[in-house]
N, C-alpha and C positions, 0 to 999 in steps of 0.2 A: 864641760858644761855647755860650753858656746856651741860646741858642735852639736850638741844633742839637741839646745834649742833651734839651731838651724835646721835640723830636722823636722822639729815639731812646727816651724813655721812653714815648710813647704807641705804639710800634712793636715794641718788644722785650718777649720775655716773662723776661727778666732784670730785678730788683728795682734801678733806679737811683736815685741820689740824687746832687743838684748843690749845688756850695759857690760862693759869691760870693767870691772871694778877690781882689778889686781893692785891697786893702790888702796887697798883698805886697811891693810897691816904689814907690819915685816914678817917675813919667815924668819924663823929662828936662826937659821945661818947667816942672816943679815941684819940681825938686831944692833950689831954694833959697826955695820958697814952700810949705811943707808944710800950711800951714793953709789954703790955696785948693785943695789937693788932696782934703784931709780934708772940706772943705765940699762940693767937687763930689762926693765919695762920699756923703755925708750928703743934701744938698739935690736933686741930680740922679739919681745913680744907683739908689740905693736905692730911692726911688718907682717909679720904672719897672721895676725886679726885681719889687718887690711886687705892681705892678698886673698884671703879664704873668706872674706865678707861676712865675717863672724859676730859682729856688733855693729850696733846704731850708735850707741852713745859710749863715751869715755867718762868715769866718774871716781873721784879722788875724795877719801875721808882727811876732810882738814881739820887735825884735832891734836890738842896738845899729847905729844907722847906718840903721835903718828905722823901726819905730814904737814908739815909746815905751810904757811901760804906760798913761800918761795918756790918750795918743793913741789907743792900742789899746782902751781901756775907753768912749771917746765913739764910736768907730765899731761897737763891738759892742753898744753899748746902742741905738745908732741901728738896728741891724739886727734886733734883739731887739723894739723898738718896732714894726716891720716883720711881724714873726711868723716871724720866721728863728731858728733854735737857733744857739746861739753855741760856735764852736770856737777853738783858738788856736796857732798855730806858736809854740812857745815852748822858750826855753833850749836853742837848737840850737848856738850858738855863746857865747853870753854869759849869765849870771845876772844880770839887771836888772831883776828885780821884776815879770816876766810872770805868776809862779807866784801873788803875790798877788792880781793881776787875774783871773786865772782863777778862781781858787777862792772869790772875793768875788762872782764871776757866777755862780758854779756852771755853766761852759761843761759842754757835752757830754762834749768830751774836750780834752785837752791833749796836743799832738802833737810828735814828736821828743826832747826832754827828754836830750840827749846830754852837756850840761852840768849836771850836778846836784850841788850840795854836802851836805853833811851837814844844814845848815839849810834847804836847799831841801826834802829829803825829810820833814823834821820838820814844815814848813809843811803840805804836803801830807798827813801824816800826822794834824795836830793840826787841820785846818781843818771837818773834817766834810763836805769835799767829797766827791760820790758819784759822779763822772765818772769817766771811761776815761784813763789814761795809756797814749798810743798811741806805740809805739816802731817804729823805721825802721831795721831793721838795713843794708839794702842801701844806704841813704843814707850811712850812716856808712862802710861799706865802701867806697863809689865815692868820698868825699870826703876819705878817709883821715882821720876823725875818729876820737875814742875812742867806743866803744860805751857807750851807754846802761847805768846801773846797774841792771839788770832784778833782781838777786838781791836787791838792798838795797831795791827798791821792793817786792817782794815781800814781804820780811820785815818791812817796816813796814805790811804790809796793804793796801797799793794794789792797784788791780785792773789789770792790764795787758791790752792789745789789740797785735796785732804786724799790721802791713802793709808793702806795698811802696814806696809813696811814689813809685810809678810815673810818671815825667817826665824829659824829654828833659835836664834840666839838672844834677839831682843824684844821680837812681837810676833809669837807662834800663833796667828790667828789672821786668816784672809777675810771676817765678817765686816763688810763693809757698812752694813746698818750698825753695829756697835762704834765705830769710827764716827760716822755720823751724829750718834747719841752722844760720845764723849765730847763732840765738837761743839754742840748746843748746851749742854748740860754742865761741862766744865770749862770752856774755853769763851764761852758768851757769843757763839755763833747763832744767827737766827736760822730757822730750818731753810729758808730759801736760800741764805747764804752757804751752808754747808751742802746742800743737796747741788748747787751751782759747784761749788769748789769739787765735789765728788765725781761730777759729770762733766759739764763743758770745760771748765778750768782744768780737771784731769785729764782730759784728753790733748790740750793744747801743752801741758807739762810734757806730753810724750811727742810733740810735734805732729798731731794728729787731729787738731782740732778743726780743721777744715774738711773731714771726712768722718768724725765721729763725734759724740759728746753731748748731742741735741735732738730733738725731733724736729729735722728741718729739711725741706725741699733739697735734695741734690746728696744728701748725706746717706750713709750705709745704715739700713736699718738695724740696729743691735738695741734690742729693747727689752725691759721687763714690765711686765703687767703684775701689778699687786692685788693681793686679797682686798676687799672692799675696806677703805680707811676712811675716816671722817674728815681729816683736813691733812696738809702736808706735816703738820706738827706732829700729828700723831706717827709718823715716821720714826724721829728721834724720840718720841715720849716713851713710845714701847719698846724700850732698849733691849736689845739679846732676842728679840723674836722675829722669825723669818716669817715675813709678809708677802714674799714673791711666790706667786701663783703660775706665772707662764714666764719663759725666756724665748727671744727671737733674737736669732743670730743672721745678719743677711737678709733678712726679711723670711726665713722660715723658723718655724716654730720648732725648738730642740729639747725642751723641757715643760 
């Protein structure tokens, strides 16, 4: 899959970034031998990924029954050693110490965060961590999980990004209009906050904030032009409706 993504990077005008998420779960053959699988990631997979330049990020699913904080740190440090930026799936179902690992390693983003206690938010606030909290509303919706406490995170000073988590298992939609709507309607974000989280902060969560994500002199002209709307608030209000009229990539109309 990473080799296919590399080919797409070479051919597409869209800015594409790839993530090595070998540490999402344990293959059946390693369910009872976690150390052997982690060793395989560190000693066999990552050297090849680095040599062939197959990924930009290293990610780990830090969760009960999957990779614990210590295992996550081992894998992330190895990826960082090979030049990959670190990200984490963290606090989706349980709070098991992944927040501390993410802030300690200064990961680029911590994604999910549906299960956050007051002490977790305080740890993010007081850690000095400068990364992004990426919230995934449609994943919580599809899995019937509580939504991440966006309002509390914002009030604590955290920087939020919004994403679709588009995947067949837990969020089979790439509809960012719906993501923004759920963030406003269910997670108490203001329209301006949600749009900022889905654009500028989304770019920073990918390490691309200096070249993408806002209409700014010197940045790449990747834009959408909507049909006429009465206000920014109409975008999340009219949930599920396609309000995109035209799409511009790299300064050229593509749709």
